[in-house]
N, C-alpha and C positions, 0 to 999 in steps of 0.2 A: 504494500500500500504506500502511495506517495501523494504528495501535493504537487500536481502538475498544472501549469497554466492557471494558477489561482484557484483551483478546485481540487477536491479529493479525487484520487484515481487509483487504478490498479495497473501494475506492470509485471511483466515476466522477469524473474530473477535469474533464469538460465534458459538456454536455447531449447527448443522443442522440435523434434524431427517430424515432418509430414511427408512420408515417402522419401524421395531423394532430396526434397527441399528442407532446409533448416530455418525455422522462424527464430531469428536472433533477437528481435526487439518487438515488443507489443506494449502500447500504452493506451489505456482507456480512462476517460474521466467519468465521474459519477455525478451528473448534474441533478439539480432539484433536491439536494439534501438540505434539511433544516438544521440550522446551527443553533446552539452548540451541538456537536456530534460526539457521541460517546465512543471512544476508541479503545476502551478497556478490553473489549472482546476480540481485538485484533482484526484479522481479515475476514474471519468466518461470517460475521453478520452481513457483510457487504457482497459476498460471492454471488448471491442470486438477484442483486439489483441490476437492472439493465443499464449498462453504461453506454458511452459514446466513444467509438474508436477514434483516436487522435493520430496514431502513428503505428506503422507496422513495417518491419524490415525482414526480408527473407534472403537467404544465401543458398546458392546452388554450387556445390563444389564439383569440379570437373571429374574427380574420381567417382563420386556418388552418381553423377549423371552417366558416366561410362558404364558402371555396373548396372544401373537401371535399364539403359538402352540395350546393352548386350543380352540381357535375359529375354528381351522382347523381339529381337530382330535376328535370331539365330539362323532362320531358314530363308530370309529374303534374298540373300545372295548365294543361295545354294550351300549354306553353311559358312559361318565366319571363320577366317583363318586366324584372327586375333581379336581381342576385345574392341568394341567401338571406341574410337578416339574422340575426345571432346577437348577443344583448345580455344584460345583467345583469338578473336578477330575484332577489328574496330566496330563498335556498336552492338556487339553481341557475342555469340559463340559460334565456333565452327564444329562441324561433325564430319567424321570420316569413317568409312567401313570398307573392309575388303573381304571377299569370300571367293568361292570357287567360280562364281560367275562375274568376276570383275570387281572393280573398286568404284566407290562414289564418294563425293565430298560436297558439302553445301554449308551455307551460313544460315543461322537463325538470328535475324536482326530484331532488336527490341524496339517496338514502336507503340508505346502506351498511348491510350486515348482516355484522358481523365482518370477515372478509377478502374478502367479495364486494362488488363495486361494483354498486349498483342505481340505476336511474334510473326515475322514474315520470312518465308523460305526464299533464299536468294542465292545466286551464283552456283546453281547445281551443275556439277560437271562429273565426268566419269571416264572410265576406260575399261574395255572388255565387257561392257554390259550387253544385255539382250534387248534393251529398249531405251528410250530417252532417259537421261539422267534425272530430270525433274520428276518423272513418273516414279522412279525408284526412290528418290528423296521423299516424296509424298507418302509412299507406302511405308517408309521407315517412320516418319512422324506419326502416321496413323497408328502404327503398332506401338510406338513408345508412349504416346499420350492418351490413346484410347478415348474414353469418354471424359477424361479430366478436362480437356480443352476442346472447344468447338472449332472445327476446321471449315473454312469457306474458301475454296480455291487454294491459294498458297498462304493464307493468313490463318493463324491459330489464335483463338481468343479465350481468355478466362475473364468472364464478365464479373465486375466487382471483386477483383482479385483479393484485395485486403480483407473484405468482409468474408469471402469464401474461406480464406485461410484462418481467420479468427474464429469462424464457426467450427472449424476442426480442432483448433488449439484450446480455446477457452473451456469447453465442456470436458476436454481431456484432463485439464488441471483443476477441475472442480468449480468452474465459474460459469456464469451465464454469458452467452455470446453477446457482444455489444452491437449497437447499430453502427452502420458503416457508411453513412451518407457524407458527401462532401470531401472525400479524400481524393487527392490527385497523385499521380506517379511522378517520381523524380527520375533523373537520368540513371542509366545503368552504370555501375562501377565494376570494372573488370581488372583483376590482377592475374598473376600466373597460376592461381589455384582455383579460383571461383569467381562467380558473378554475384553482385549484390544489388538488390532493388529495394527502394523505400517508397512508401506511400504516406502522405501526411496531409492534414487538413490545411496547413499553411502554404503548401506548394502552389505556385502558379501553374497553368497548363504547360506541359513539357514541350520544349523546342526540340524538334527532331533534327538530326544531322541531315545534310543534303542527300547522301546516298540512301538513307532510310526513307526519306520523303519520296525519292524516285522509285524505290522498291514498293512502297505502299501504293503509289499511283499506278504502277504497272500491274500490281496484283488486282486492283479494282477493275482495270481494263480487261483482264483475261480470266476473271474469276470462273466463269462458266466453262471456258476451254480447259482450265486447269483441273476442274472437277471431272471433265470427260477424260483427261489424260490419266488422272489417278484411278479412274474406274476401268482403264484399259480400252477406252473408245478412242483410238488414235486418229481414225478418220474424222470423227466429229471434232476432236481437239484441233487437228490441223485446220479444219474449216474455220473454227473459232479464232485461231491465231491469224489466219489470212484476213478475216474480217477486221480483226484488231489492227492489222497493218494498214488497212484503209483509213483508220482513224488516227493512227500514229505512224505515218509512212517512214520507211527505212529505219525503224527502231532496231538496234543491233540485237537485243535479246529476242525479239519476236522473229527476226530473220534467222537467228541461230536455232530457235525451237522448230521452225518449219523445216529448215535444212536437216536438223537432227531426225525428225520424223521421216523425212524422205530418204535419209541415209539408211535407216533400218528397213524401209519399204523396198529399197533396191531399185535399180533401173532408172533412177532420177538424178544421177550424179551431176550432169551438166546443168540442169535446171536449178538444183540446189546450190551449186557453185555460183551461178549467176545471181541468185538471190543474196547470197552471203556477200559477194563482192560489191553489191550496191550499198551496204551499210558499214562495212569495215574492211581494212586490208586483209587479204587471205592469210598473210603471215601471222595475223593476230586472231585467227578464227578458231584456234585450239584444236582439240581432237577431231571435231566434226569436219572442220576444213581439211585437216590432214588426211582423214579417211577418204574424203571426196577427191582431193588432189591425187592421192595414190590410185584411185579408181580410174582417173583419166590419164594416168601415166606420168604425172609430175611428181616423181619420187623426191627430188630435191626440195620442191615446195612443201611436200608433206613433212620432211625432216625439219625444215625451217619453222613451220607452224607448231610442231611438237616442241622444238627447242624453246620457242617463245612461251608456250604454255607452262613448261616445267620451271621457268625462271620465277614465276609468280605463284607457284603451287605450294601451299603450306602443308598439305597432307602428304607425308613422305611416301607411303605405299602407292598412292595414286601417281605421284611423280615418277616412281620407279616403273610402274606399268606403262606410263607414257614413253619412257626411255626404251622399254621393250618394243613398243610399237614402232618407234623410230629405228630400232635395230632391224626390224623386219623389212624396212625400206632401204637398208644399206646396200651400197653398190658392190662391196667386196668383203671378204672375211675379216680383214683388219679393222675396217670401220665398224663392222657389226660388233666385233669384240669390244671396241672402244665405247659404243653406245651401251652395251651390256655392262661394262665396267662402271659407267655413269649410274646405271640403275642400281647396281650393287652398292656403290658409294652412297647413294641417296637413302636406301633402306637396307642396311647390312644384314638385318635379321630376317628379311623376307626370303623365302626359299626359292620362289619361281625365277627371279633374275639370276641367282647363283647357279641354279640347275641349267638354265639356258647358256650361261657363260661356260659352265663345265662342258656341255655338249659342243659348244662352238670351239673351245680350245682343243677338245679332243679331236674333232674333225680337222682342225688346223695342224694337228701333230704336236701340240704343246702339252705333253703328258704331265710334266712337272707342275705347271700352273693348274691344269685340270684336277690333279690330285689335291692341290691346295684348296680348291673349291669344295671337293668332296669332304676333306677334313673339316672345313668350316661348317658344312651342312651336318656332318655327324656330330660335331660339338654343340651345334644349336638345337639339335633334336632332343626332345624331352622323353626320357624313358627308354628302356631296353628295346622294346618293339620298334619305336620310331627310329632309333639309331641302327637297328638291324636292317630296317627297310632302306635306309640311306645307303648302307654298305652293299646291299644286294643290288640295288638299282645302279649304283656306280660300277660295281664289279661286272654286271651284265653288259653295260655299255663299253667298258674297257675290253672285255673279251671279244665282243662283237666287232670292235675296231681293230683287233689283232694284237692288243697288248695283253697277252695271256698271263704272263707271270704277275704283272701288277694287278690284274683283275682277280687272279687267284688269291692274292694277299688280302684283298678286300672281302672276298667270300670267307676267308679264314677269320677276319675280324667280325663279320656278321655272325659267325657261329659262336663267337665268344658271348654275344648277347643272348642268342637263342640256340643252344647247342643241338636241339632236336628239330630244327626247322628243315623240312625236306627241300625247299627251294634253294636255300643257301648251300646245303650239302650237295645238291645236284649241280649248282653253279661251280663249286670247287671241283667237283668231278669233271665237269666240262672243261675247266681250265687245265686240268691235268691231262685230259685227252688231247687238247690242242698242243700241249708241251711235250707230248710223246710218252707220258708216264701212264701207260694203259693199265698196268696191273693194279696200281693204287687207285686209278680212276674207277675200275670195275667195282672195287670194294665200296667206294663212296656212292656210286650210282645205285648199287643194290641197296645200300643203307637208305638212300633218299627214297627209293621206291617203297621200301618197307615202312618208313616213317609216314610217307604219303598215304599208304593203305590204311594205317592206323587212324589217320586224321580225316580220311575220306576225300583226299585231294591229291591224287597221284600226279607228280610233275611230269607233264608230257615230254618236256625237253630231256629229262633223264631217260625216258623210254627210248627216244630217238638216239641219244648218245650211246647208250648201252648196246642198242641194236647195231650201230655202226662198228663198235669194237668187236662184237660177235661176228659180223660179216667179214672183218679183216682177219679174224682167226679162222675163217672158213666154215663157221657154223651158221649157214644161211637159214635153215629151218627155225632155229632159236631166234635169229634176227627178225625173221618174218613175224614170229609170235609176239615179239616186243612191239614192233611198230603197229601191228594189227590192234594192239590194246589202246592206241591213242584214240580218244573219243573224237567224233566228227565236229564237235563245237569248240575244239581247242585250236589255238593259233598255229600249232605245229602240224595240223592235219594234212596240209599240202605236201610237206616234205615226207611225212610218214606214209601216205598213200603212194607217192611216187616211188619211194624206196621199196615198199611192199610189192608193187607191180614189177619193178626192175628185178628184185631178187626172185620172185615167183617165176618170172620168165627165164632166168638163169637155171632154175630148178626144173624147168620143163613144164611147169604148171601154167599153161597158157590161159586156161579158163579162169584160174584164180587171179592171174594178172589182169584179165579183162574185167573181172568183178571188182578188183581194187580200184581200177580207173573209174568204173561206173559209180562206185561209192563216193569217190572224190567229186565227180561231176554233180551228183545229187546234193552233196553238202554245199558246194559252191553255188548251186542254183538257189539255195535258200538263204545264203548269207554273203557278205562282202569280205574277202580275204584282206589281210594286212598289206600284202604285196600283190596287187592284181596282175601285174605283168608276169611275175614268177608263176602264179597259178595258171595264167593263160598259156605260158610256154609248156607247162606240164601237160595241160590238156591237148596242146598241139602234138606233143610226143605220144599221148594216148591215142589220138586219131590216127597217127602214122602206124602205131602198133595194130590197131583194129583193122586197118586196110591191108597192111603188108602181111600180117600173120593170120588174120581171121577172114579177110575179104568181106568184112561187115561194113558196107558203105553207110548204112543208117546210123550205126553207133559212131562211126567216124565223123559223119556230118553233125551229129548232135554234140559231140565233144567240141568241134570247131565252132559251132554256133555259140556255145557258152564261152569259149575262149575269146571270140570276137566281141561279145558283150563286155568282157572284162578289160580287153585291150583293143578298143575300136580303131585306134590309129596305127596299130602294128601292121605294116605292109605285108610281111611274110604270112602272118595269120590270115589276113584278108585274102591273099592270093590262094592260100591252101583251102580256105572255106569255099571260094568260088569254084575251084577245081573239083572239090568233093561234091558240092551241090550240083555241078554239071553231071558228074557221074551218077548221082542219085536220080536226077531227072531222066537221064538216058536209061537207067534201069527201070524206072516207073513207066516210061513211054510204051514199051511193048505190052506191058500188062494192061495199059489203058486201051490200046488198040484191040486186044483180045476181048475185052469187055464190050467194046462197041460191036464186034463181030457177033 
């Protein structure tokens, strides 16, 4: 209890938490008291008097906001890779999130209107997203604020904010909620850890900063279009933004929104670029301009636009993804690695840039630096399983690139984390096969198969590798049995069926070889292989086998038809198909004539 502003009143003596918000100051007066007042009973006799709220201050720490948001937006970006970031920007707070489906960042600008707390979503930008960045940003704020705030377009409002908070706080501390008329909001105060907002009956109407005024005006202009975008009605949203452009011609934000929608729609690159260029230089058009420039073949312009966007980007993971996009437009391996290095430097703990640099360095023959990236990824991974997966992935890439000994060492490290993992055991065995240590490799591959059977996931690569060793030892029947065990839905099915057919043919089992090729074609007709050209060449070999060994023109033509679907631009397969189709037509022609007779 205090005497405030000449009258008796109540104040909080310690902060009270309301969700992620902390009410740090609350002062209410008790008007209409008759003096003298008996204060011998302390605060208790005055708790249930209806007071008048004079001042309220609440604080939102960035850490609390991050925890609150992370719990509510886990699935919006296909699963978050790290907690939502909340940080300071002029006039409010910035929000950033990164997940499996890209990264997004946006500002929440504080734009109070007398006693109402208003927040405007501004500067939405992203990389690797599946739709316009503003739509993702609005989905995030809807998930975070739910029913606590009312959203209209890109504006979120808590009507009578001080009164609403006092109605939550005062009953919780055993007092009656005060009336809250006549309070006005003060300016937002932001430090490195939190934002603080105050409402007071003595405050004049808040003078908004220029950029906030512009954001509020734009929000009013496109409110209905923003609601359409948030609901996924992109065509209606585009129409609304185009209508707004008639009222606010060449508005950069509106032009960017229309161009962004057109970018995801596809087939509109030239029109979208023309629209962007009317309102701002293309070098300042950010990721949308970069994507459109790349589509029309201006890779240098795309890199320039991305470089400009990264210079002003506060959210480090988004900047790193922008550098990755620039790397995809690089003209040579050295410049690609340089862009990837910029991405790693901007967000060192982010896995995607470092993995891409690892792969780029490996393809460039820089094994030492590639291993350095693998070691950083291993160190950054949390838990035995995550570190194991890093070692397995890096070891597999090294072995595939021909660096067998180095890859084998990484598989050995993977087994330190999970000694009974079949994939790592098979990977080490594969490395030993490549290095010529077949006897030790057989033991490891057999152990990998046994471990896989126990866990219900037999590594197909181990089956193929063990079969190859058995074939070299002259045991073709056992080799056939191993590759025959590879399931049709595994990536190794093409190699497995090709080897099965080859070895059956050597054993004189022509019918079995024909059946192996047929099984391969059936599986390829139902799915897309990892390497379509490799699969097409195997089917071309199968067609040649069917024609030369079996004289089965129909089976040969069917193999070649599937091969042509997988590799439509391969001239040799096209010529072979036309030749076989002609043979089939010639074979069918006499039968057709007999039917007419």
